[in-house]
MMTF fields as JSON, N, C-alpha, C and O atoms, coordinates in Angstrom:
{
  "mmtfVersion": "1.0.0",
  "mmtfProducer": "UNKNOWN",
  "numBonds": 307,
  "numAtoms": 308,
  "numGroups": 77,
  "numChains": 1,
  "numModels": 1,
  "chainsPerModel": [1],
  "groupsPerChain": [77],
  "chainIdList": ["A"],
  "bondAtomList": [4, 2, 8, 6, 12, 10, 16, 14, 20, 18, 24, 22, 28, 26, 32, 30, 36, 34, 40, 38, 44, 42, 48, 46, 52, 50, 56, 54, 60, 58, 64, 62, 68, 66, 72, 70, 76, 74, 80, 78, 84, 82, 88, 86, 92, 90, 96, 94, 100, 98, 104, 102, 108, 106, 112, 110, 116, 114, 120, 118, 124, 122, 128, 126, 132, 130, 136, 134, 140, 138, 144, 142, 148, 146, 152, 150, 156, 154, 160, 158, 164, 162, 168, 166, 172, 170, 176, 174, 180, 178, 184, 182, 188, 186, 192, 190, 196, 194, 200, 198, 204, 202, 208, 206, 212, 210, 216, 214, 220, 218, 224, 222, 228, 226, 232, 230, 236, 234, 240, 238, 244, 242, 248, 246, 252, 250, 256, 254, 260, 258, 264, 262, 268, 266, 272, 270, 276, 274, 280, 278, 284, 282, 288, 286, 292, 290, 296, 294, 300, 298, 304, 302],
  "bondOrderList": [1, 1, 1, 1, 1, 1, 1, 1, 1, 1, 1, 1, 1, 1, 1, 1, 1, 1, 1, 1, 1, 1, 1, 1, 1, 1, 1, 1, 1, 1, 1, 1, 1, 1, 1, 1, 1, 1, 1, 1, 1, 1, 1, 1, 1, 1, 1, 1, 1, 1, 1, 1, 1, 1, 1, 1, 1, 1, 1, 1, 1, 1, 1, 1, 1, 1, 1, 1, 1, 1, 1, 1, 1, 1, 1, 1],
  "groupList": [{"groupName": "MET", "atomNameList": ["N", "CA", "C", "O"], "elementList": ["N", "C", "C", "O"], "formalChargeList": [0, 0, 0, 0], "bondAtomList": [1, 0, 2, 1, 3, 2], "bondOrderList": [1, 1, 2], "singleLetterCode": "M", "chemCompType": "L-PEPTIDE LINKING"}, {"groupName": "GLY", "atomNameList": ["N", "CA", "C", "O"], "elementList": ["N", "C", "C", "O"], "formalChargeList": [0, 0, 0, 0], "bondAtomList": [1, 0, 2, 1, 3, 2], "bondOrderList": [1, 1, 2], "singleLetterCode": "G", "chemCompType": "PEPTIDE LINKING"}, {"groupName": "ILE", "atomNameList": ["N", "CA", "C", "O"], "elementList": ["N", "C", "C", "O"], "formalChargeList": [0, 0, 0, 0], "bondAtomList": [1, 0, 2, 1, 3, 2], "bondOrderList": [1, 1, 2], "singleLetterCode": "I", "chemCompType": "L-PEPTIDE LINKING"}, {"groupName": "PHE", "atomNameList": ["N", "CA", "C", "O"], "elementList": ["N", "C", "C", "O"], "formalChargeList": [0, 0, 0, 0], "bondAtomList": [1, 0, 2, 1, 3, 2], "bondOrderList": [1, 1, 2], "singleLetterCode": "F", "chemCompType": "L-PEPTIDE LINKING"}, {"groupName": "LEU", "atomNameList": ["N", "CA", "C", "O"], "elementList": ["N", "C", "C", "O"], "formalChargeList": [0, 0, 0, 0], "bondAtomList": [1, 0, 2, 1, 3, 2], "bondOrderList": [1, 1, 2], "singleLetterCode": "L", "chemCompType": "L-PEPTIDE LINKING"}, {"groupName": "GLU", "atomNameList": ["N", "CA", "C", "O"], "elementList": ["N", "C", "C", "O"], "formalChargeList": [0, 0, 0, 0], "bondAtomList": [1, 0, 2, 1, 3, 2], "bondOrderList": [1, 1, 2], "singleLetterCode": "E", "chemCompType": "L-PEPTIDE LINKING"}, {"groupName": "SER", "atomNameList": ["N", "CA", "C", "O"], "elementList": ["N", "C", "C", "O"], "formalChargeList": [0, 0, 0, 0], "bondAtomList": [1, 0, 2, 1, 3, 2], "bondOrderList": [1, 1, 2], "singleLetterCode": "S", "chemCompType": "L-PEPTIDE LINKING"}, {"groupName": "PRO", "atomNameList": ["N", "CA", "C", "O"], "elementList": ["N", "C", "C", "O"], "formalChargeList": [0, 0, 0, 0], "bondAtomList": [1, 0, 2, 1, 3, 2], "bondOrderList": [1, 1, 2], "singleLetterCode": "P", "chemCompType": "L-PEPTIDE LINKING"}, {"groupName": "LYS", "atomNameList": ["N", "CA", "C", "O"], "elementList": ["N", "C", "C", "O"], "formalChargeList": [0, 0, 0, 0], "bondAtomList": [1, 0, 2, 1, 3, 2], "bondOrderList": [1, 1, 2], "singleLetterCode": "K", "chemCompType": "L-PEPTIDE LINKING"}, {"groupName": "ARG", "atomNameList": ["N", "CA", "C", "O"], "elementList": ["N", "C", "C", "O"], "formalChargeList": [0, 0, 0, 0], "bondAtomList": [1, 0, 2, 1, 3, 2], "bondOrderList": [1, 1, 2], "singleLetterCode": "R", "chemCompType": "L-PEPTIDE LINKING"}, {"groupName": "TYR", "atomNameList": ["N", "CA", "C", "O"], "elementList": ["N", "C", "C", "O"], "formalChargeList": [0, 0, 0, 0], "bondAtomList": [1, 0, 2, 1, 3, 2], "bondOrderList": [1, 1, 2], "singleLetterCode": "Y", "chemCompType": "L-PEPTIDE LINKING"}, {"groupName": "THR", "atomNameList": ["N", "CA", "C", "O"], "elementList": ["N", "C", "C", "O"], "formalChargeList": [0, 0, 0, 0], "bondAtomList": [1, 0, 2, 1, 3, 2], "bondOrderList": [1, 1, 2], "singleLetterCode": "T", "chemCompType": "L-PEPTIDE LINKING"}, {"groupName": "TRP", "atomNameList": ["N", "CA", "C", "O"], "elementList": ["N", "C", "C", "O"], "formalChargeList": [0, 0, 0, 0], "bondAtomList": [1, 0, 2, 1, 3, 2], "bondOrderList": [1, 1, 2], "singleLetterCode": "W", "chemCompType": "L-PEPTIDE LINKING"}, {"groupName": "HIS", "atomNameList": ["N", "CA", "C", "O"], "elementList": ["N", "C", "C", "O"], "formalChargeList": [0, 0, 0, 0], "bondAtomList": [1, 0, 2, 1, 3, 2], "bondOrderList": [1, 1, 2], "singleLetterCode": "H", "chemCompType": "L-PEPTIDE LINKING"}, {"groupName": "ALA", "atomNameList": ["N", "CA", "C", "O"], "elementList": ["N", "C", "C", "O"], "formalChargeList": [0, 0, 0, 0], "bondAtomList": [1, 0, 2, 1, 3, 2], "bondOrderList": [1, 1, 2], "singleLetterCode": "A", "chemCompType": "L-PEPTIDE LINKING"}, {"groupName": "VAL", "atomNameList": ["N", "CA", "C", "O"], "elementList": ["N", "C", "C", "O"], "formalChargeList": [0, 0, 0, 0], "bondAtomList": [1, 0, 2, 1, 3, 2], "bondOrderList": [1, 1, 2], "singleLetterCode": "V", "chemCompType": "L-PEPTIDE LINKING"}, {"groupName": "GLN", "atomNameList": ["N", "CA", "C", "O"], "elementList": ["N", "C", "C", "O"], "formalChargeList": [0, 0, 0, 0], "bondAtomList": [1, 0, 2, 1, 3, 2], "bondOrderList": [1, 1, 2], "singleLetterCode": "Q", "chemCompType": "L-PEPTIDE LINKING"}, {"groupName": "ASN", "atomNameList": ["N", "CA", "C", "O"], "elementList": ["N", "C", "C", "O"], "formalChargeList": [0, 0, 0, 0], "bondAtomList": [1, 0, 2, 1, 3, 2], "bondOrderList": [1, 1, 2], "singleLetterCode": "N", "chemCompType": "L-PEPTIDE LINKING"}, {"groupName": "ASP", "atomNameList": ["N", "CA", "C", "O"], "elementList": ["N", "C", "C", "O"], "formalChargeList": [0, 0, 0, 0], "bondAtomList": [1, 0, 2, 1, 3, 2], "bondOrderList": [1, 1, 2], "singleLetterCode": "D", "chemCompType": "L-PEPTIDE LINKING"}],
  "groupTypeList": [0, 1, 2, 3, 4, 5, 4, 6, 7, 7, 8, 8, 4, 9, 10, 11, 12, 13, 12, 5, 1, 6, 5, 5, 14, 11, 5, 15, 6, 15, 5, 3, 1, 8, 5, 13, 1, 5, 11, 9, 2, 16, 4, 5, 13, 16, 1, 3, 6, 17, 6, 5, 5, 4, 17, 14, 13, 14, 16, 1, 12, 18, 14, 10, 2, 9, 1, 15, 5, 14, 4, 2, 17, 5, 11, 1, 3],
  "groupIdList": [1, 2, 3, 4, 5, 6, 7, 8, 9, 10, 11, 12, 13, 14, 15, 16, 17, 18, 19, 20, 21, 22, 23, 24, 25, 26, 27, 28, 29, 30, 31, 32, 33, 34, 35, 36, 37, 38, 39, 40, 41, 42, 43, 44, 45, 46, 47, 48, 49, 50, 51, 52, 53, 54, 55, 56, 57, 58, 59, 60, 61, 62, 63, 64, 65, 66, 67, 68, 69, 70, 71, 72, 73, 74, 75, 76, 77],
  "secStructList": [7, 7, 7, 3, 3, 3, 3, 3, 6, 6, 6, 3, 3, 3, 3, 3, 3, 3, 7, 6, 6, 7, 1, 7, 3, 3, 3, 3, 3, 3, 3, 3, 3, 3, 3, 6, 6, 3, 3, 3, 3, 3, 3, 3, 3, 3, 7, 7, 1, 1, 2, 2, 2, 2, 2, 2, 2, 2, 2, 2, 2, 2, 2, 2, 2, 2, 2, 2, 2, 2, 2, 2, 2, 2, 2, 6, 7],
  "xCoordList": [-2.185, -1.961, -0.605, 0.325, -0.489, 0.776, 0.897, -0.01, 2.035, 2.351, 2.773, 3.599, 2.207, 2.603, 4.015, 4.347, 4.844, 6.23, 6.407, 7.265, 5.58, 5.682, 4.326, 3.706, 3.886, 2.669, 3.037, 3.332, 3.021, 3.368, 2.264, 2.477, 1.077, -0.037, 0.317, 0.99, -0.084, -0.798, 0.141, -0.296, 1.423, 2.413, 2.827, 3.058, 2.929, 3.51, 2.911, 2.561, 2.811, 2.348, 3.248, 3.438, 3.806, 4.686, 4.317, 4.151, 4.188, 3.784, 4.286, 4.6, 4.357, 4.699, 3.423, 2.315, 3.597, 2.453, 2.78, 3.806, 1.894, 2.057, 0.75, -0.253, 0.769, -0.424, -0.681, 0.232, -1.913, -2.273, -1.941, -2.327, -1.241, -0.843, 0.537, 1.037, 1.158, 2.492, 3.496, 3.174, 4.701, 5.779, 6.471, 7.235, 6.204, 6.957, 6.306, 5.097, 7.106, 6.661, 7.325, 8.524, 6.556, 7.062, 6.768, 6.177, 7.184, 6.968, 6.327, 6.743, 5.3, 4.576, 4.813, 4.742, 5.096, 5.266, 4.364, 4.391, 3.559, 2.666, 2.952, 2.877, 3.281, 3.554, 2.565, 2.247, 2.079, 1.106, 1.743, 2.478, 1.451, 1.978, 1.081, 0.106, 1.409, 0.677, 1.493, 2.71, 0.809, 1.464, 0.454, -0.56, 0.726, -0.147, -1.575, -2.542, -1.694, -3.011, -3.777, -4.944, -3.15, -3.8, -2.989, -1.848, -3.592, -2.892, -2.102, -2.63, -0.839, 0.032, 0.216, 0.494, 0.058, 0.262, 1.391, 1.33, 2.415, 3.537, 3.506, 3.603, 3.37, 3.258, 4.452, 4.795, 5.08, 6.204, 5.973, 5.693, 6.092, 5.925, 7.178, 7.443, 7.951, 9.25, 9.47, 8.731, 10.511, 10.902, 10.489, 10.479, 10.148, 9.725, 10.931, 11.965, 10.787, 11.895, 11.871, 12.853, 10.733, 10.673, 9.725, 8.878, 9.879, 9.109, 7.632, 6.79, 7.3, 5.885, 5.108, 4.018, 5.679, 5.032, 4.949, 3.92, 6.018, 6.048, 4.961, 4.216, 4.86, 3.872, 2.449, 1.567, 2.218, 0.876, 0.454, -0.688, 1.365, 1.04, 0.881, 0.036, 1.669, 1.537, 0.15, -0.475, -0.333, -1.685, -2.729, -3.703, -2.525, -3.453, -3.492, -4.57, -2.321, -2.278, -2.931, -3.639, -2.698, -3.334, -4.855, -5.522, -5.402, -6.85, -7.347, -8.408, -6.592, -6.972, -7.023, -7.98, -6.004, -5.951, -7.096, -7.691, -7.407, -8.552, -9.846, -10.703, -9.996, -11.175, -11.25, -12.324, -10.116, -10.075, -10.422, -11.191, -9.867, -10.174, -11.661, -12.266, -12.247, -13.677, -14.512, -15.48, -14.154, -14.87, -14.786, -15.785, -13.598, -13.417, -14.275, -14.934, -14.269, -15.04, -16.554, -17.295, -17.008, -18.443, -18.921, -20.021, -18.112, -18.548, -18.13, -18.673, -17.157, -16.639, -15.783, -15.508, -15.365, -14.577, -13.288, -12.473],
  "yCoordList": [-9.298, -8.86, -8.169, -8.577, -7.127, -6.426, -5.587, -5.532, -4.94, -4.075, -2.718, -2.64, -1.649, -0.322, -0.027, -0.227, 0.449, 0.814, 2.317, 2.807, 3.051, 4.512, 5.106, 4.729, 6.032, 6.798, 8.268, 8.784, 8.939, 10.358, 11.102, 11.56, 11.23, 11.896, 13.338, 13.98, 13.852, 13.194, 12.774, 12.65, 12.55, 12.354, 10.921, 10.565, 10.084, 8.767, 7.708, 7.964, 6.511, 5.33, 4.182, 3.951, 3.458, 2.33, 1.186, 1.377, -0.018, -1.168, -2.47, -2.542, -3.498, -4.823, -5.465, -5.093, -6.436, -7.147, -8.633, -9.045, -9.42, -10.877, -11.486, -11.47, -12.024, -12.629, -13.967, -14.781, -14.197, -15.447, -16.636, -16.658, -17.598, -18.775, -18.667, -19.629, -17.496, -17.287, -17.218, -16.769, -17.667, -17.589, -16.229, -15.892, -15.456, -14.244, -12.989, -12.794, -12.153, -10.841, -9.791, -9.869, -8.819, -7.755, -6.412, -6.352, -5.345, -4.008, -3.108, -3.076, -2.372, -1.442, -0.034, 0.224, 0.878, 2.29, 3.098, 2.922, 3.992, 4.848, 6.285, 6.639, 7.109, 8.526, 9.376, 9.081, 10.441, 11.343, 12.721, 13.184, 13.365, 14.696, 15.46, 14.918, 16.697, 17.547, 17.703, 17.879, 17.637, 17.831, 18.442, 17.82, 19.65, 20.361, 20.476, 20.33, 20.74, 20.925, 19.638, 19.684, 18.511, 17.218, 16.418, 16.757, 15.37, 14.499, 13.448, 12.782, 13.31, 12.282, 11.195, 11.484, 9.945, 8.809, 7.959, 7.508, 7.747, 6.894, 5.652, 5.739, 4.504, 3.237, 2.358, 2.188, 1.804, 0.891, -0.34, -0.232, -1.5, -2.772, -3.584, -3.935, -3.885, -4.526, -5.691, -5.884, -6.462, -7.554, -8.933, -9.884, -9.053, -10.351, -11.244, -10.782, -12.518, -13.456, -14.136, -14.759, -14.015, -14.642, -13.867, -13.105, -14.073, -13.315, -13.701, -12.88, -14.93, -15.33, -14.492, -14.0, -14.338, -13.522, -12.062, -11.411, -11.555, -10.174, -9.95, -8.974, -10.836, -10.69, -10.802, -10.061, -11.72, -11.875, -10.602, -10.16, -10.015, -8.789, -7.611, -6.745, -7.566, -6.49, -6.53, -5.486, -7.719, -7.845, -7.402, -6.738, -7.768, -7.356, -5.844, -5.263, -5.198, -3.739, -3.064, -2.069, -3.603, -3.031, -3.056, -2.065, -4.187, -4.31, -3.358, -2.749, -3.234, -2.341, -0.887, -0.17, -0.461, 0.918, 1.186, 2.263, 0.219, 0.394, 0.575, 1.367, -0.144, 0.002, 1.378, 1.975, 1.885, 3.226, 4.27, 5.193, 4.13, 5.066, 5.05, 6.102, 3.857, 3.745, 4.419, 5.113, 4.225, 4.85, 6.369, 7.063, 6.882, 8.329, 8.862, 9.891, 8.168, 8.61, 8.554, 9.43, 7.539, 7.4, 8.449, 8.985, 8.737, 9.631, 11.076, 11.981, 11.3, 12.649, 13.114, 14.305, 12.168, 12.453, 13.036, 13.348],
  "zCoordList": [8.341, 9.686, 9.728, 9.032, 10.54, 10.62, 11.874, 12.704, 11.987, 13.124, 12.576, 11.667, 13.131, 12.703, 13.172, 14.34, 12.254, 12.553, 12.651, 13.386, 11.896, 11.896, 11.538, 10.544, 12.362, 12.108, 12.188, 13.266, 11.052, 10.996, 10.256, 9.133, 10.873, 10.205, 9.882, 10.688, 8.798, 7.697, 6.57, 5.426, 6.868, 5.805, 5.535, 4.379, 6.559, 6.32, 7.239, 8.391, 6.673, 7.378, 6.956, 5.762, 7.927, 7.608, 8.537, 9.742, 7.959, 8.758, 8.156, 6.967, 8.995, 8.496, 7.966, 8.354, 7.074, 6.526, 6.482, 5.94, 7.06, 7.048, 6.57, 7.284, 5.357, 4.765, 5.439, 5.575, 5.859, 6.517, 5.614, 4.445, 6.145, 5.378, 4.756, 4.173, 4.879, 4.328, 5.477, 6.577, 5.203, 6.2, 6.166, 7.071, 5.127, 4.855, 5.45, 5.327, 6.085, 6.542, 5.656, 5.392, 5.202, 4.339, 4.997, 6.075, 4.339, 4.883, 3.838, 2.68, 4.273, 3.411, 3.924, 5.126, 2.995, 3.325, 2.402, 1.184, 2.995, 2.215, 2.623, 3.8, 1.632, 1.886, 1.106, -0.046, 1.75, 1.152, 0.99, 1.861, -0.133, -0.378, -1.33, -1.851, -1.55, -2.492, -3.76, -3.713, -4.895, -6.179, -7.144, -7.459, -7.611, -8.547, -8.01, -8.757, -6.697, -6.096, -5.834, -5.447, -6.034, -5.811, -4.793, -4.478, -4.298, -3.35, -4.115, -5.006, -3.759, -4.336, -3.284, -2.12, -3.704, -2.814, -3.38, -4.524, -2.576, -2.984, -2.108, -0.884, -2.741, -2.028, -2.368, -3.538, -1.342, -1.551, -0.687, 0.507, -1.298, -0.586, -0.873, -2.023, 0.166, -0.042, 0.912, 1.877, 0.61, 1.475, 0.995, 1.777, -0.273, -0.811, -1.078, -1.56, -0.76, -0.954, -2.316, -2.719, -3.037, -4.362, -5.274, -4.807, -6.561, -7.548, -7.556, -7.92, -7.165, -7.143, -6.121, -6.411, -4.935, -3.901, -4.339, -4.151, -4.915, -5.395, -6.439, -6.352, -7.421, -8.489, -7.959, -8.394, -7.026, -6.455, -5.72, -5.851, -4.953, -4.236, -5.195, -4.968, -6.248, -7.243, -7.872, -8.059, -8.197, -8.759, -7.742, -8.094, -6.485, -5.431, -5.261, -5.133, -5.259, -5.131, -6.327, -6.169, -7.534, -8.733, -8.598, -8.894, -8.151, -7.979, -6.892, -7.032, -5.827, -4.731, -5.21, -4.919, -5.936, -6.432, -7.409, -7.382, -8.269, -9.185, -8.391, -8.783, -7.29, -6.444, -5.805, -5.738, -5.334, -4.742, -5.806, -5.538, -7.001, -8.087, -8.422, -8.625, -8.478, -8.778, -7.693, -8.003, -6.439, -5.332, -5.422, -5.232, -5.712, -5.852, -6.991, -6.845, -8.121, -9.281, -9.004, -9.45, -8.281, -7.975, -6.981, -7.117, -6.0, -4.918, -5.127, -4.492, -6.023, -6.221, -5.062, -4.916, -4.24, -3.056, -3.435, -2.567]
}
């Protein structure tokens, strides 16, 4: 669950993130741009108070990105 902090279509999205069951609120920033005729996505997730939370979210983002890549490859989107 989170709150949008910045919406700048089509370039930037920034929001807070609070995982259910966690006391910690973090911030996610996603920026979109063009690079060599393709879309570049820069994702930053910050504000973790300990390495366990950071590592757990890093694994989650890795799995999420693999899913997006698979969807793109399957659909040709």
